[in-house]
N, C-alpha and C positions, 0 to 999 in steps of 0.2 A: 638576805638582803646587800647587794653587792656595791660597796662603794670606792672611791677613786682617793685615794690621797696621793700627796705629790711632793717630792722630797727635792733638796736640790745634790743632784749627781758630782762629790767634790773630784771624781779622778775624770772625768768632761766637762772641762771648763766650756767646751763649745755646745753645749746640751745645759741648757741651764734647770730644763727640770724633767726629772724621767717617773712615770706613772707608774706608781707600786697599788695593784691589786691587794685587797682583804678579802677573803674570802670567808665572812662567816656563818654563813648557811641561812635557813631558812628562822624569820625571825616568829614571834608571836603575834604581830600583828597580821603577818601572811596565813600563820595559820588560823587565826579568828576571824577571816574573810571568808576563808575557806570552806572553816562549820559554816558559817552565813549563808555564801552562795547553795551548799550542799543542802541544806535546810530549806531555805527558799525551792529548790527545784523539788521535793519531799513533799511539801505544803501543793506545788501546783498538782504534784501525780495521786496524794490521798481519793480526791474524787473518781480517779478512773479505775483507782482497785475497789472502791466503794460497789462503781457500780459492773464493775465485771466480777463482784461477788455476787451480789444482787440476781444481775443476767445467769450468770451459773443455778444458783436457787431455783430459779423462774424454770430456765430448760430441764433441771431435775426433777420438778415437777409436773411439768408436763411431759417429759421422758415415760414416768410411773405411772402416769391416766394412760398413755400410748399404750403401754404394755397390759395395766389392767383391762380397755378394750381390746385389745389384742387377743387376750387371752377367753374372755367372754366369748369371742365368735367361735373360737374355739371349738368350748365348750356345746357353743351351736350347733357346730357341723360335726360334733360326735353325738348329739343326742339322737332322740328317733328318726326314724326315717317316714312316719305315719305324720300326717297334718291334726290325726286328731291327741297322736301322744307328743307331738312338739307345741301343740295351741292350745291345748285341753287345760283344765284344773292337774296339779302336779307337773305341767310339762316346763318346756324352757320357758317358754313367754308369759304361762301365767305367774311362775316363781321370781322374786326378788332377789337381787344377788346381796348378798352380806357386804359390810362397809367392810375395805381394803384398807389396814394400815402399811405404808412403805417403812425401810428400814430409816428414814427421818423424822415416824412418826407422824407424818399426817396422813390422815382418814379420808379415803374418795370413798363416792359412791358411784355404782353405774346402772344405769338405769336402759331395760332393754325393750325398742318397739321392734314386734312382730306385726310383718301385713299379713294380709288376707290371703286362707290355702286356697291355690289355685283349683282352675274348673277343670282342667282334665290332667291325668295322673302317666305318666311321671310328670313333675311338675317343679317349679323353684317358688319358695316365698324370701323374701326381702325381710332381712333381720338387719337393725339398728344400733349400735351401744353409745351411751353416752357417757363419758366421766365427767363428778362435779369431786371439787375437794370441799368436804364437808365444813358448812361453815362461811361459803365464796359462793360466791353469783359468778354465772356463768362457765359454760362448759369448757373443759382442760381438753379433749378428747373426742373426739366422734369420727366412728367406723363402721360401716354397712356392707354386709356379705349378701349372697345369698346360698341361701339351703335346699338341695336335691331334696323332694318327700316321693316318694314311689308309691303312696296309696294315701287314701282316706283317714280311713281308720286302721 
């Protein structure tokens, strides 16, 4: 805080007062006010940080579910080329994928939906995968692709 003190200058009678400034630095009151203002700003931004962290966790969950759905579609593309082997017992469409657990410990369950076999070969069959978080409602990711089949059996 700067204060101005005045004194009479004995050497110059024409000037009755000479300003002498005393610089005493920053006082305790200024420091307390500064800390208070910084605290108010921090309190104002805390909800934004919390919301950002929640959004990042949600996006990571959706990214994990999307990755699982894409992995299931890749498995479908690499499976059998005949409809009987693809849709039949023990095939891709008849089996249920195991529960997948990501690095953060979240569990995901994929559900496969396989369309009907084509009437003419070579043909395509539609495959859809939906992924949900175990214990939660609603699908996190859904993906669809077509798989080329060369024969009925």
